[in-house]
N, C-alpha and C positions, 0 to 999 in steps of 0.2 A: 504493499499498500505507500503512494506517495502520500502524503500528509508535514505537518507536524508547524513547530513557531523558530522563527528565527531567535538570536542568541540572545536577542534585551527582551524580549517575550511580551513585546508589542502589535507582532502582528505571528499571524497564524496561515496557513494554508485555508484556501476561499472551502476544499470540498474534500473529504477522503478519496482517493480513487485507487484502484484494485490495477496494479499494470503487472501485467503476464509478459515478460522479461527472458526471455533465453541470457547463460552467461555472455560476457565479453558482446552484447548485443549494444549496437549506439543508439540510445532513444531520440533523436533527431528535431521528432514531433509535439512531447512534452512540454509542454506548459504548464506550469503553476504558479496558481496566480497566489499573492499574499495578500492581508485586510492585516486593517486592523484589529486588532482582540476587543470585546465585549465586555461589559462586569454590569452585574442584576446584586443591586442593591434594598434593601429594605429593611423594617423590624418585626418581632419576632416577639406575640408575646402568651403568654400560658390562657388556657381556658378563664380564667377571671379579668385578664386582661391587664394583666401585670407585663413590665417587660422580663425575658427570658434574659438576662445578663451574664456576660463572664460562663458562659457555657459551650462547651464543644461543642456543635451540630455538623451532623453526618447530612448534607444535601444529596438528593441523586434529581441530574435534573437531563429529560428524556425532550431528546430535539424530533420534529415533525420523520426527518430521514433512516428515524430507528435507531441512532447513534444514542448510548449516554453514560454524560458523566458523572462520577461520583466525588466531591469535594468537600473536606469539612474544615468545616472555618469556628472561629470562637468571634461567637454577639462580644458587640462593648455593652459603657454598662443600661448604655440604652433598649437593652436587646437586637443593637443594628449592628447587622450582617452587611457583609461585601463578597463578591462572589465575582474575582476576576479573571482574566487569560483566556474568555470563554468566544467558543466559536460562533463567529455572530451568523444567526436565527432565531427558529419558529421553537421554542421547548415551550415547557411545563414542568413544573418546579414538587418536590416531591421531600418527606424530613422525615428523619428516625431520629429520640431523642431517646438516649436507655433503652428498653423493653418496646415504645411502643412507635410506630406507622404512621406518618399522617400523610394519603394521598393526594395528590392535586392542591396545594398549596392557594393557587392563583385561579384556582374556577373556571380557567382561561388557559389559552396560549399565550405568550405573551411573543412579543418578536424582540428582537436582542438585532440588536442593529451594528455595522463598521463602527469603531472606537466611541461608541455610546456605552454612556452609562443609563443602563434600565429602572428607577425605583418602584418595586412595586409599593410600597406603602408601607403598611401593619398586616401583617399575618396574624391570623389569628389559631395558637393550635389546639382544633378544638372535633369531637369525634373521630379519634384515634384507634389504629386497629392493636391493642395493650397483645404481642404475641404469647409471653407467660403464661397472664389467666385467658387465652385462646390454645393452648398444651395441657393447661390443666384442664380445663371443661372438657376437650375431649379426652383426653385418660381418667377423668373420673365415667366421660360416657363409656370406656370404655371396660370399667371396672362395671358398674348397672350391668354389662349386658359380658358378663365372662364365658356363657357359653359360643358367644360370637366370635370373642377372639382363641377359642382354644376350637373351634375349629374352623378357623382361617391359617393358623396356625398348624394345624394338625396335614389342610390342603397342601399350606408350602413344603410341612414338611414329606407325605408320600411324594409330591413336585421333583423333589430331590432325592427319595430315596431314585426312581424311578430315570430318573436322566441320564443321557448315554457322555460317560466323562466322555471316552476314550476318542471320539471328536476331536476333543481340547489336547490330545497328549501327540506331539509328533509320533509320525510312524516307527514303529519300531520300539518304541519305548511301550513299557507296562505298570500300573499302580506300584511292581514292587521294586523298583527299580530308584 
């Protein structure tokens, strides 16, 4: 893939493109367009409207072309954040704080322009999915129906017992070797 930043980090390749070149092949027609990077800024608030200050937050940026970037940023004293050196494009934003995931914080996609700083304002962290609570709930459901768990485990063990593992061995190799 062709893409990347310049040494200063102020410019980025406009797109990432797969280039299939042969060893030693000279690529005369390849053109790499460098554009200024973009910035996404805003302020994080908790469910009660208080600033989420001094926290390291994991942001996931999903671009319209299917690219996903993950960045960790520390919020300022008023919950302010700034994600720099981004590829310009249309993006949606999610975050994770501890074990809670907040999807689509912006409620819509926004466009990051070359050299621009897009301030998305105050983002309230509400309606998140707590992964630990979800796992606990699933475990509790399994304990409520142990016969289903046992039946699934027995079916798995039967498949393992009947499997033809000889297919995975090199020819002439036997289990005892």
